[in-house]
C-alpha positions as CSV (number, residue, x, y, z in Angstrom):
1,M,-0.1,0.0,0.0
2,E,1.2,3.5,-0.8
3,T,1.6,6.2,1.9
4,D,-0.8,8.8,1.8
5,K,0.2,12.0,0.1
6,L,0.3,15.3,2.1
7,T,-1.6,18.5,0.9
8,E,0.0,21.6,-0.3
9,D,-1.2,23.1,2.4
10,Q,0.2,20.3,4.8
11,G,3.7,20.4,3.5
12,R,3.7,24.4,3.7
13,L,3.0,23.8,7.3
14,L,5.7,21.6,8.0
15,L,8.4,23.9,6.1
16,K,6.6,26.5,8.9
17,V,7.0,23.6,11.8
18,A,10.9,23.3,10.6
19,R,11.9,27.0,10.7
20,Q,10.8,27.8,14.1
21,T,12.2,24.7,15.2
22,I,15.7,25.8,14.0
23,E,14.7,29.6,15.0
24,Q,13.9,28.4,18.9
25,E,17.1,26.9,19.0
26,L,18.9,29.4,16.8
27,F,18.2,32.4,18.7
28,A,17.3,30.9,22.2
29,R,13.4,31.8,21.8
30,K,11.3,29.6,24.2
31,G,7.7,29.3,25.0
32,E,7.0,29.3,20.8
33,E,5.8,25.7,20.5
34,P,3.3,24.7,17.8
35,D,0.1,23.4,19.4
36,E,-0.1,19.9,18.1
37,A,-3.7,20.0,18.5
38,T,-4.3,22.0,15.6
39,F,-2.3,19.6,13.1
40,P,-4.0,16.9,10.9
41,P,-3.9,13.1,12.2
42,I,-1.3,12.6,9.2
43,F,1.3,14.1,11.5
44,Q,1.1,11.7,14.0
45,E,1.5,8.7,11.4
46,K,5.3,7.2,11.5
47,R,6.8,8.0,8.4
48,G,10.7,8.7,7.4
49,T,11.9,12.3,7.0
50,F,14.4,14.3,5.3
51,V,15.3,18.3,6.2
52,T,17.4,19.5,3.5
53,L,18.6,23.3,4.5
54,M,20.3,25.3,1.3
55,E,22.4,28.3,2.0
56,K,22.6,30.5,-1.0
57,G,21.7,27.6,-3.5
58,Q,24.5,25.2,-2.1
59,L,23.9,22.7,0.5
60,R,24.0,23.0,4.1
61,G,22.8,20.7,6.0
62,C,20.7,17.5,5.0
63,I,19.4,14.9,7.8
64,G,16.7,12.3,8.2
65,H,15.8,9.3,8.9
66,I,14.8,6.5,5.8
67,I,13.1,4.2,8.4
68,P,10.3,5.7,10.8
69,Q,11.7,6.1,13.7
70,E,8.7,8.8,15.2
71,T,5.7,10.6,14.0
72,L,5.9,12.6,10.6
73,I,6.0,15.8,13.0
74,E,8.9,14.8,15.3
75,G,10.7,13.9,12.6
76,V,10.6,17.2,11.3
77,Q,11.2,18.9,14.2
78,E,14.1,16.6,15.1
79,N,15.7,16.6,11.4
80,A,15.3,20.4,11.2
81,L,17.7,20.6,14.6
82,N,19.8,17.7,13.4
83,A,20.5,19.3,9.6
84,A,21.1,22.9,11.3
85,F,23.4,22.0,13.7
86,R,24.6,18.0,13.7
87,D,25.4,17.5,10.0
88,P,29.1,16.3,10.8
89,R,29.8,18.2,7.0
90,F,29.1,21.4,8.2
91,H,29.8,24.0,10.9
92,P,26.9,24.7,13.2
93,L,24.1,26.9,11.6
94,R,25.0,30.7,12.5
95,P,22.5,33.0,12.9
96,D,23.8,35.4,10.6
97,E,23.6,32.7,8.0
98,W,20.1,32.3,8.4
99,K,18.7,34.9,6.4
100,D,20.1,32.9,3.2
101,V,18.8,29.7,3.9
102,K,15.9,27.9,2.6
103,I,14.3,24.5,3.8
104,E,12.8,21.7,2.1
105,V,11.3,18.8,4.2
106,S,10.8,15.4,2.5
107,I,8.3,12.2,3.3
108,L,9.7,8.9,2.2
109,T,7.6,6.0,1.1
110,D,8.9,2.9,2.9
111,P,12.3,1.4,1.2
112,K,11.6,-1.7,-1.1
113,L,14.4,-4.3,-1.9
114,L,15.3,-4.0,-5.7
115,S,15.8,-7.0,-7.1
116,Y,18.3,-7.1,-9.9
117,T,20.9,-9.3,-11.5
118,N,24.3,-7.5,-12.4
119,A,25.3,-3.8,-13.2
120,Q,23.6,-3.4,-16.3
121,D,19.8,-5.0,-14.8
122,L,20.9,-2.5,-11.7
123,L,21.0,0.5,-14.3
124,T,17.7,-0.2,-16.5
125,K,15.9,-0.5,-13.0
126,L,17.0,3.0,-11.3
127,R,14.4,5.6,-12.3
128,P,16.3,9.1,-12.1
129,G,14.3,11.9,-10.6
130,I,12.1,9.1,-8.9
131,D,14.1,7.0,-6.9
132,G,15.8,7.4,-3.9
133,V,18.5,4.7,-3.3
134,I,19.8,3.1,-0.4
135,I,22.9,0.7,-0.8
136,R,24.3,-1.6,1.8
137,K,27.4,-3.5,1.7
138,G,28.1,-4.9,5.2
139,Y,28.4,-2.2,7.7
140,H,28.8,0.7,4.8
141,Q,25.5,2.1,4.0
142,A,24.2,5.3,2.0
143,T,21.6,6.8,0.6
144,F,20.9,9.5,-2.0
145,L,17.5,11.0,-2.0
146,P,15.9,11.5,-5.2
147,Q,16.5,15.1,-5.5
148,V,20.2,14.2,-5.8
149,W,19.5,13.1,-9.7
150,D,19.1,16.7,-10.4
151,Q,23.2,17.2,-9.5
152,L,24.3,13.4,-10.9
153,P,21.7,12.6,-13.4
154,D,24.0,9.4,-14.9
155,K,23.2,6.5,-13.3
156,K,26.4,5.4,-13.6
157,E,27.8,8.4,-12.0
158,F,25.0,8.7,-9.6
159,L,26.0,5.2,-8.4
160,T,29.8,5.6,-8.2
161,H,29.3,9.0,-5.8
162,L,26.9,6.4,-3.5
163,C,29.5,3.9,-3.3
164,Y,32.0,6.8,-2.2
165,K,29.5,8.2,-0.1
166,A,28.9,4.8,1.6
167,G,32.7,4.5,2.1
168,L,33.2,1.8,-0.8
169,D,35.0,1.8,-4.1
170,G,33.6,3.9,-6.4
171,D,32.6,0.8,-8.8
172,A,31.5,-1.4,-5.7
173,W,27.8,-1.1,-7.8
174,K,29.2,-2.7,-10.8
175,N,30.1,-6.2,-8.9
176,G,26.1,-7.2,-8.2
177,D,26.9,-8.0,-4.5
178,L,25.3,-4.6,-3.1
179,E,21.9,-4.7,-1.6
180,V,20.1,-1.6,-3.2
181,S,16.5,-0.2,-1.6
182,T,14.6,2.3,-3.7
183,Y,11.8,4.5,-2.0
184,Q,10.1,7.9,-3.3
185,V,9.9,11.1,-1.7
186,Q,6.9,14.0,-1.3
187,A,9.1,17.0,-1.1
188,F,8.0,20.5,0.3
189,E,10.4,23.6,-0.6
190,E,10.3,27.1,0.4
């Protein structure tokens, strides 16, 4: 069963919550908690979520949970803070950067194992711009959201960079022994 889609209004509300959550931490504002009783029931469903921050068109933080660990609203709040202050690739967000930051919230479907026979079959089954991809080999694991296809539209290049992200050799995907799963997202951006 495919996950229910959110409305545009619900997406805008999630963006507002993500922005308020970061601002409360960034500017030490307390007592401005959103009234969760006013949230639609779908926000209480367990969903995978990612929050991505862009600063002047460049990645500034991106953290999330592929597998649902909490409700949709809790995941957006937690991952907003993680993307702003705990992404190990970046220093914690500073107040002077905030005016240039745009937020994107991604709601994920549950990952599905992709069955493939060899590297060529894997390339054939991937759907650029549609599929988020998770690779796993032993203790190595990484994912790219479907939005990454915008920067890496070539399937071979996409997989090579995903292998690097997982700490594997860039051509590890050619061996046919990676566990590959795919998922889709519904993304909302400011």
